[in-house]
N, CA, C and O atoms as a CHARMM CRD file, in Angstrom:
* protein
*
  240
    1    1 UNK  N     21.03600-120.05400 -30.53700 PROA 1      0.00000
    2    1 UNK  CA    20.05300-119.76000 -29.50700 PROA 1      0.00000
    3    1 UNK  C     20.61700-118.92900 -28.35300 PROA 1      0.00000
    4    1 UNK  O     19.92100-118.03900 -27.86400 PROA 1      0.00000
    5    2 UNK  N     21.84900-119.18100 -27.89700 PROA 2      0.00000
    6    2 UNK  CA    22.38800-118.31600 -26.83500 PROA 2      0.00000
    7    2 UNK  C     22.49700-116.86200 -27.28000 PROA 2      0.00000
    8    2 UNK  O     22.38700-115.94600 -26.46400 PROA 2      0.00000
    9    3 UNK  N     22.71300-116.65500 -28.57300 PROA 3      0.00000
   10    3 UNK  CA    22.79400-115.29100 -29.10200 PROA 3      0.00000
   11    3 UNK  C     21.48400-114.54700 -28.85900 PROA 3      0.00000
   12    3 UNK  O     21.49400-113.39200 -28.43200 PROA 3      0.00000
   13    4 UNK  N     20.36300-115.20300 -29.12800 PROA 4      0.00000
   14    4 UNK  CA    19.04800-114.58100 -28.93100 PROA 4      0.00000
   15    4 UNK  C     18.79200-114.33400 -27.44600 PROA 4      0.00000
   16    4 UNK  O     18.26200-113.28800 -27.07000 PROA 4      0.00000
   17    5 UNK  N     19.16700-115.29200 -26.60600 PROA 5      0.00000
   18    5 UNK  CA    18.93900-115.14200 -25.16700 PROA 5      0.00000
   19    5 UNK  C     19.74900-113.98500 -24.59900 PROA 5      0.00000
   20    5 UNK  O     19.23000-113.19700 -23.80900 PROA 5      0.00000
   21    6 UNK  N     21.00500-113.87500 -24.98800 PROA 6      0.00000
   22    6 UNK  CA    21.84600-112.77700 -24.50200 PROA 6      0.00000
   23    6 UNK  C     21.33100-111.44500 -25.02900 PROA 6      0.00000
   24    6 UNK  O     21.29400-110.46100 -24.29100 PROA 6      0.00000
   25    7 UNK  N     20.93800-111.40400 -26.28100 PROA 7      0.00000
   26    7 UNK  CA    20.40100-110.17200 -26.85700 PROA 7      0.00000
   27    7 UNK  C     19.13800-109.73700 -26.11600 PROA 7      0.00000
   28    7 UNK  O     18.98000-108.55800 -25.79800 PROA 7      0.00000
   29    8 UNK  N     18.25100-110.67000 -25.84300 PROA 8      0.00000
   30    8 UNK  CA    17.01900-110.35100 -25.12000 PROA 8      0.00000
   31    8 UNK  C     17.31900-109.88900 -23.69700 PROA 8      0.00000
   32    8 UNK  O     16.70700-108.94000 -23.20500 PROA 8      0.00000
   33    9 UNK  N     18.25700-110.55800 -23.04200 PROA 9      0.00000
   34    9 UNK  CA    18.61500-110.19600 -21.67600 PROA 9      0.00000
   35    9 UNK  C     19.19900-108.78600 -21.61400 PROA 9      0.00000
   36    9 UNK  O     18.84400-108.00600 -20.73100 PROA 9      0.00000
   37   10 UNK  N     20.08500-108.45900 -22.53900 PROA 10     0.00000
   38   10 UNK  CA    20.66800-107.11900 -22.57800 PROA 10     0.00000
   39   10 UNK  C     19.58500-106.09100 -22.84900 PROA 10     0.00000
   40   10 UNK  O     19.54500-105.04400 -22.20200 PROA 10     0.00000
   41   11 UNK  N     18.70900-106.37900 -23.79700 PROA 11     0.00000
   42   11 UNK  CA    17.65300-105.42700 -24.14200 PROA 11     0.00000
   43   11 UNK  C     16.75200-105.14800 -22.94500 PROA 11     0.00000
   44   11 UNK  O     16.49600-103.98900 -22.61600 PROA 11     0.00000
   45   12 UNK  N     16.27300-106.19800 -22.29600 PROA 12     0.00000
   46   12 UNK  CA    15.34700-106.02300 -21.17000 PROA 12     0.00000
   47   12 UNK  C     16.03200-105.32600 -20.00500 PROA 12     0.00000
   48   12 UNK  O     15.48200-104.38100 -19.44000 PROA 12     0.00000
   49   13 UNK  N     17.22300-105.77900 -19.63800 PROA 13     0.00000
   50   13 UNK  CA    17.92700-105.21500 -18.48700 PROA 13     0.00000
   51   13 UNK  C     18.26900-103.74700 -18.72000 PROA 13     0.00000
   52   13 UNK  O     18.01400-102.90800 -17.85600 PROA 13     0.00000
   53   14 UNK  N     18.83700-103.43400 -19.86400 PROA 14     0.00000
   54   14 UNK  CA    19.23500-102.05500 -20.13000 PROA 14     0.00000
   55   14 UNK  C     18.02000-101.15500 -20.29400 PROA 14     0.00000
   56   14 UNK  O     18.05300 -99.99600 -19.88100 PROA 14     0.00000
   57   15 UNK  N     16.94900-101.66800 -20.88900 PROA 15     0.00000
   58   15 UNK  CA    15.73500-100.86800 -21.04100 PROA 15     0.00000
   59   15 UNK  C     15.14800-100.50500 -19.68000 PROA 15     0.00000
   60   15 UNK  O     14.75200 -99.36000 -19.46300 PROA 15     0.00000
   61   16 UNK  N     15.09000-101.46000 -18.77100 PROA 16     0.00000
   62   16 UNK  CA    14.54800-101.17900 -17.43800 PROA 16     0.00000
   63   16 UNK  C     15.40900-100.15500 -16.71100 PROA 16     0.00000
   64   16 UNK  O     14.88300 -99.23500 -16.08500 PROA 16     0.00000
   65   17 UNK  N     16.71500-100.30500 -16.78900 PROA 17     0.00000
   66   17 UNK  CA    17.60500 -99.34400 -16.12200 PROA 17     0.00000
   67   17 UNK  C     17.43100 -97.94900 -16.70800 PROA 17     0.00000
   68   17 UNK  O     17.33300 -96.97700 -15.95800 PROA 17     0.00000
   69   18 UNK  N     17.39200 -97.83200 -18.02300 PROA 18     0.00000
   70   18 UNK  CA    17.26700 -96.50300 -18.62100 PROA 18     0.00000
   71   18 UNK  C     15.90600 -95.88000 -18.35000 PROA 18     0.00000
   72   18 UNK  O     15.80700 -94.66000 -18.22100 PROA 18     0.00000
   73   19 UNK  N     14.85100 -96.69300 -18.26000 PROA 19     0.00000
   74   19 UNK  CA    13.54200 -96.14000 -17.91000 PROA 19     0.00000
   75   19 UNK  C     13.59100 -95.54100 -16.51100 PROA 19     0.00000
   76   19 UNK  O     13.11000 -94.42800 -16.29700 PROA 19     0.00000
   77   20 UNK  N     14.16200 -96.26100 -15.56700 PROA 20     0.00000
   78   20 UNK  CA    14.24700 -95.72900 -14.20500 PROA 20     0.00000
   79   20 UNK  C     15.08200 -94.46100 -14.14700 PROA 20     0.00000
   80   20 UNK  O     14.68200 -93.48100 -13.51700 PROA 20     0.00000
   81   21 UNK  N     16.22800 -94.47100 -14.79400 PROA 21     0.00000
   82   21 UNK  CA    17.10800 -93.29800 -14.74700 PROA 21     0.00000
   83   21 UNK  C     16.44500 -92.10300 -15.41400 PROA 21     0.00000
   84   21 UNK  O     16.44300 -91.00500 -14.85700 PROA 21     0.00000
   85   22 UNK  N     15.88500 -92.30500 -16.59300 PROA 22     0.00000
   86   22 UNK  CA    15.24600 -91.18600 -17.29100 PROA 22     0.00000
   87   22 UNK  C     14.02100 -90.67600 -16.55300 PROA 22     0.00000
   88   22 UNK  O     13.78700 -89.46900 -16.48600 PROA 22     0.00000
   89   23 UNK  N     13.24700 -91.58600 -16.00500 PROA 23     0.00000
   90   23 UNK  CA    11.99000 -91.18800 -15.36600 PROA 23     0.00000
   91   23 UNK  C     12.24000 -90.41500 -14.06900 PROA 23     0.00000
   92   23 UNK  O     11.58100 -89.40700 -13.81400 PROA 23     0.00000
   93   24 UNK  N     13.17100 -90.87200 -13.26500 PROA 24     0.00000
   94   24 UNK  CA    13.34600 -90.27200 -11.94500 PROA 24     0.00000
   95   24 UNK  C     14.36100 -89.13700 -11.91700 PROA 24     0.00000
   96   24 UNK  O     14.26800 -88.26500 -11.05300 PROA 24     0.00000
   97   25 UNK  N     15.32600 -89.11900 -12.83100 PROA 25     0.00000
   98   25 UNK  CA    16.40000 -88.14200 -12.71800 PROA 25     0.00000
   99   25 UNK  C     16.45600 -87.12200 -13.84800 PROA 25     0.00000
  100   25 UNK  O     16.98800 -86.02800 -13.65300 PROA 25     0.00000
  101   26 UNK  N     15.92600 -87.44600 -15.02000 PROA 26     0.00000
  102   26 UNK  CA    16.14200 -86.56300 -16.16600 PROA 26     0.00000
  103   26 UNK  C     14.86700 -85.85900 -16.59600 PROA 26     0.00000
  104   26 UNK  O     14.83900 -84.63000 -16.64100 PROA 26     0.00000
  105   27 UNK  N     13.81500 -86.59500 -16.91100 PROA 27     0.00000
  106   27 UNK  CA    12.66400 -85.99300 -17.58000 PROA 27     0.00000
  107   27 UNK  C     11.50700 -85.63900 -16.65600 PROA 27     0.00000
  108   27 UNK  O     10.47600 -85.16300 -17.13200 PROA 27     0.00000
  109   28 UNK  N     11.64300 -85.85200 -15.37000 PROA 28     0.00000
  110   28 UNK  CA    10.65300 -85.39100 -14.39000 PROA 28     0.00000
  111   28 UNK  C      9.23300 -85.79300 -14.76000 PROA 28     0.00000
  112   28 UNK  O      8.35000 -84.94700 -14.90300 PROA 28     0.00000
  113   29 UNK  N      9.03000 -87.07900 -14.91200 PROA 29     0.00000
  114   29 UNK  CA     7.70100 -87.67300 -15.11700 PROA 29     0.00000
  115   29 UNK  C      7.10400 -87.43500 -16.51100 PROA 29     0.00000
  116   29 UNK  O      5.88800 -87.51400 -16.67900 PROA 29     0.00000
  117   30 UNK  N      7.93500 -87.14800 -17.49800 PROA 30     0.00000
  118   30 UNK  CA     7.44800 -87.07500 -18.87800 PROA 30     0.00000
  119   30 UNK  C      7.61500 -88.47100 -19.48100 PROA 30     0.00000
  120   30 UNK  O      8.67200 -88.79900 -20.01900 PROA 30     0.00000
  121   31 UNK  N      6.56400 -89.28500 -19.38600 PROA 31     0.00000
  122   31 UNK  CA     6.70800 -90.71600 -19.65600 PROA 31     0.00000
  123   31 UNK  C      6.91900 -91.02700 -21.13400 PROA 31     0.00000
  124   31 UNK  O      7.65100 -91.96400 -21.45500 PROA 31     0.00000
  125   32 UNK  N      6.30400 -90.27600 -22.04100 PROA 32     0.00000
  126   32 UNK  CA     6.47600 -90.54600 -23.47200 PROA 32     0.00000
  127   32 UNK  C      7.92500 -90.31700 -23.89300 PROA 32     0.00000
  128   32 UNK  O      8.50400 -91.13700 -24.60700 PROA 32     0.00000
  129   33 UNK  N      8.50100 -89.22200 -23.45800 PROA 33     0.00000
  130   33 UNK  CA     9.90000 -88.94400 -23.78300 PROA 33     0.00000
  131   33 UNK  C     10.82500 -89.95600 -23.10300 PROA 33     0.00000
  132   33 UNK  O     11.85400 -90.33700 -23.66000 PROA 33     0.00000
  133   34 UNK  N     10.45600 -90.38100 -21.91100 PROA 34     0.00000
  134   34 UNK  CA    11.25200 -91.38300 -21.19600 PROA 34     0.00000
  135   34 UNK  C     11.32400 -92.68200 -21.98400 PROA 34     0.00000
  136   34 UNK  O     12.40200 -93.26000 -22.12400 PROA 34     0.00000
  137   35 UNK  N     10.19600 -93.14700 -22.49900 PROA 35     0.00000
  138   35 UNK  CA    10.17600 -94.40100 -23.25900 PROA 35     0.00000
  139   35 UNK  C     10.98200 -94.26400 -24.54400 PROA 35     0.00000
  140   35 UNK  O     11.75000 -95.16400 -24.88400 PROA 35     0.00000
  141   36 UNK  N     10.82300 -93.15800 -25.26300 PROA 36     0.00000
  142   36 UNK  CA    11.55100 -92.97500 -26.52200 PROA 36     0.00000
  143   36 UNK  C     13.05900 -92.94300 -26.29800 PROA 36     0.00000
  144   36 UNK  O     13.81000 -93.59700 -27.02200 PROA 36     0.00000
  145   37 UNK  N     13.49800 -92.19200 -25.30700 PROA 37     0.00000
  146   37 UNK  CA    14.93400 -92.11200 -25.02700 PROA 37     0.00000
  147   37 UNK  C     15.46000 -93.45800 -24.54600 PROA 37     0.00000
  148   37 UNK  O     16.58100 -93.83800 -24.88600 PROA 37     0.00000
  149   38 UNK  N     14.68600 -94.17100 -23.77600 PROA 38     0.00000
  150   38 UNK  CA    15.11600 -95.48400 -23.29700 PROA 38     0.00000
  151   38 UNK  C     15.25800 -96.47800 -24.44100 PROA 38     0.00000
  152   38 UNK  O     16.19100 -97.28100 -24.44700 PROA 38     0.00000
  153   39 UNK  N     14.35300 -96.43600 -25.40100 PROA 39     0.00000
  154   39 UNK  CA    14.46200 -97.32500 -26.56200 PROA 39     0.00000
  155   39 UNK  C     15.70700 -96.99600 -27.37600 PROA 39     0.00000
  156   39 UNK  O     16.42900 -97.90000 -27.79700 PROA 39     0.00000
  157   40 UNK  N     15.96300 -95.71800 -27.59800 PROA 40     0.00000
  158   40 UNK  CA    17.15500 -95.32200 -28.36400 PROA 40     0.00000
  159   40 UNK  C     18.42700 -95.74000 -27.63000 PROA 40     0.00000
  160   40 UNK  O     19.34900 -96.27400 -28.24600 PROA 40     0.00000
  161   41 UNK  N     18.48400 -95.50200 -26.32800 PROA 41     0.00000
  162   41 UNK  CA    19.67000 -95.88500 -25.55700 PROA 41     0.00000
  163   41 UNK  C     19.86100 -97.39600 -25.53700 PROA 41     0.00000
  164   41 UNK  O     20.99400 -97.87700 -25.56700 PROA 41     0.00000
  165   42 UNK  N     18.77500 -98.14400 -25.48600 PROA 42     0.00000
  166   42 UNK  CA    18.87100 -99.59700 -25.47800 PROA 42     0.00000
  167   42 UNK  C     19.36700-100.11900 -26.81700 PROA 42     0.00000
  168   42 UNK  O     20.19200-101.03200 -26.85400 PROA 42     0.00000
  169   43 UNK  N     18.88100 -99.56100 -27.90700 PROA 43     0.00000
  170   43 UNK  CA    19.34800 -99.97100 -29.23800 PROA 43     0.00000
  171   43 UNK  C     20.83300 -99.67000 -29.39000 PROA 43     0.00000
  172   43 UNK  O     21.58000-100.49000 -29.92300 PROA 43     0.00000
  173   44 UNK  N     21.26400 -98.50900 -28.93000 PROA 44     0.00000
  174   44 UNK  CA    22.68300 -98.16300 -28.99200 PROA 44     0.00000
  175   44 UNK  C     23.51100 -99.13100 -28.14900 PROA 44     0.00000
  176   44 UNK  O     24.59600 -99.53700 -28.56400 PROA 44     0.00000
  177   45 UNK  N     23.01100 -99.50200 -26.97500 PROA 45     0.00000
  178   45 UNK  CA    23.74000-100.44000 -26.11600 PROA 45     0.00000
  179   45 UNK  C     23.86100-101.81500 -26.76400 PROA 45     0.00000
  180   45 UNK  O     24.92200-102.43700 -26.70900 PROA 45     0.00000
  181   46 UNK  N     22.78100-102.29100 -27.37700 PROA 46     0.00000
  182   46 UNK  CA    22.82000-103.60600 -28.02400 PROA 46     0.00000
  183   46 UNK  C     23.77200-103.58200 -29.21500 PROA 46     0.00000
  184   46 UNK  O     24.55600-104.51300 -29.40400 PROA 46     0.00000
  185   47 UNK  N     23.70800-102.52800 -30.01500 PROA 47     0.00000
  186   47 UNK  CA    24.61000-102.41400 -31.16800 PROA 47     0.00000
  187   47 UNK  C     26.05800-102.33400 -30.71100 PROA 47     0.00000
  188   47 UNK  O     26.92600-102.99100 -31.28700 PROA 47     0.00000
  189   48 UNK  N     26.32600-101.54200 -29.68800 PROA 48     0.00000
  190   48 UNK  CA    27.70600-101.40700 -29.22900 PROA 48     0.00000
  191   48 UNK  C     28.20700-102.68700 -28.57000 PROA 48     0.00000
  192   48 UNK  O     29.41600-102.90400 -28.48000 PROA 48     0.00000
  193   49 UNK  N     27.29900-103.52900 -28.11200 PROA 49     0.00000
  194   49 UNK  CA    27.71900-104.79300 -27.52100 PROA 49     0.00000
  195   49 UNK  C     28.04400-105.83900 -28.58600 PROA 49     0.00000
  196   49 UNK  O     28.99800-106.60200 -28.43400 PROA 49     0.00000
  197   50 UNK  N     27.26200-105.87900 -29.65300 PROA 50     0.00000
  198   50 UNK  CA    27.42800-106.92800 -30.65700 PROA 50     0.00000
  199   50 UNK  C     28.24100-106.51500 -31.87800 PROA 50     0.00000
  200   50 UNK  O     28.76800-107.38200 -32.57500 PROA 50     0.00000
  201   51 UNK  N     28.35700-105.24500 -32.15100 PROA 51     0.00000
  202   51 UNK  CA    29.09300-104.81100 -33.33700 PROA 51     0.00000
  203   51 UNK  C     30.56300-105.23400 -33.31100 PROA 51     0.00000
  204   51 UNK  O     31.05800-105.70400 -34.33500 PROA 51     0.00000
  205   52 UNK  N     31.28600-105.09300 -32.19600 PROA 52     0.00000
  206   52 UNK  CA    32.67800-105.56700 -32.20800 PROA 52     0.00000
  207   52 UNK  C     32.80200-107.06000 -32.47700 PROA 52     0.00000
  208   52 UNK  O     33.73600-107.48400 -33.15800 PROA 52     0.00000
  209   53 UNK  N     31.87400-107.87300 -31.95400 PROA 53     0.00000
  210   53 UNK  CA    31.94200-109.31600 -32.20200 PROA 53     0.00000
  211   53 UNK  C     31.70500-109.62100 -33.67400 PROA 53     0.00000
  212   53 UNK  O     32.39700-110.46000 -34.25100 PROA 53     0.00000
  213   54 UNK  N     30.74600-108.95600 -34.27800 PROA 54     0.00000
  214   54 UNK  CA    30.44200-109.19600 -35.69100 PROA 54     0.00000
  215   54 UNK  C     31.59000-108.71900 -36.56500 PROA 54     0.00000
  216   54 UNK  O     31.99700-109.41800 -37.49300 PROA 54     0.00000
  217   55 UNK  N     32.11100-107.54000 -36.27800 PROA 55     0.00000
  218   55 UNK  CA    33.22500-107.02400 -37.07000 PROA 55     0.00000
  219   55 UNK  C     34.45600-107.91200 -36.93200 PROA 55     0.00000
  220   55 UNK  O     35.13800-108.18100 -37.92100 PROA 55     0.00000
  221   56 UNK  N     34.74400-108.36300 -35.72900 PROA 56     0.00000
  222   56 UNK  CA    35.90000-109.23000 -35.52100 PROA 56     0.00000
  223   56 UNK  C     35.73600-110.55000 -36.26200 PROA 56     0.00000
  224   56 UNK  O     36.70300-111.10000 -36.78900 PROA 56     0.00000
  225   57 UNK  N     34.50800-111.05400 -36.29700 PROA 57     0.00000
  226   57 UNK  CA    34.24700-112.32500 -36.96900 PROA 57     0.00000
  227   57 UNK  C     34.46700-112.21500 -38.47500 PROA 57     0.00000
  228   57 UNK  O     35.03100-113.12500 -39.08200 PROA 57     0.00000
  229   58 UNK  N     34.02900-111.11300 -39.08500 PROA 58     0.00000
  230   58 UNK  CA    34.10300-111.00500 -40.54200 PROA 58     0.00000
  231   58 UNK  C     35.37800-110.34200 -41.04500 PROA 58     0.00000
  232   58 UNK  O     35.77200-110.56700 -42.18900 PROA 58     0.00000
  233   59 UNK  N     36.02800-109.53600 -40.22300 PROA 59     0.00000
  234   59 UNK  CA    37.24700-108.86800 -40.69000 PROA 59     0.00000
  235   59 UNK  C     38.46200-109.76400 -40.51900 PROA 59     0.00000
  236   59 UNK  O     39.31600-109.83000 -41.40300 PROA 59     0.00000
  237   60 UNK  N     38.54400-110.45700 -39.38200 PROA 60     0.00000
  238   60 UNK  CA    39.74600-111.26600 -39.12400 PROA 60     0.00000
  239   60 UNK  C     39.42900-112.71200 -39.40500 PROA 60     0.00000
  240   60 UNK  O     40.29400-113.57500 -39.25500 PROA 60     0.00000
């Protein structure tokens, strides 16, 4: 259960941050592109956060 809570917390927090950054600094109010880029960046952040733990668990 803590795994799900941490995953959800990372997803929500990083998604909100990337929406703000993309919306105000990069895409100049292009909201559809902002959401798509934020989702991709959030997925990459979640994968990069959990992939080392999973690899370490199964490799070593």
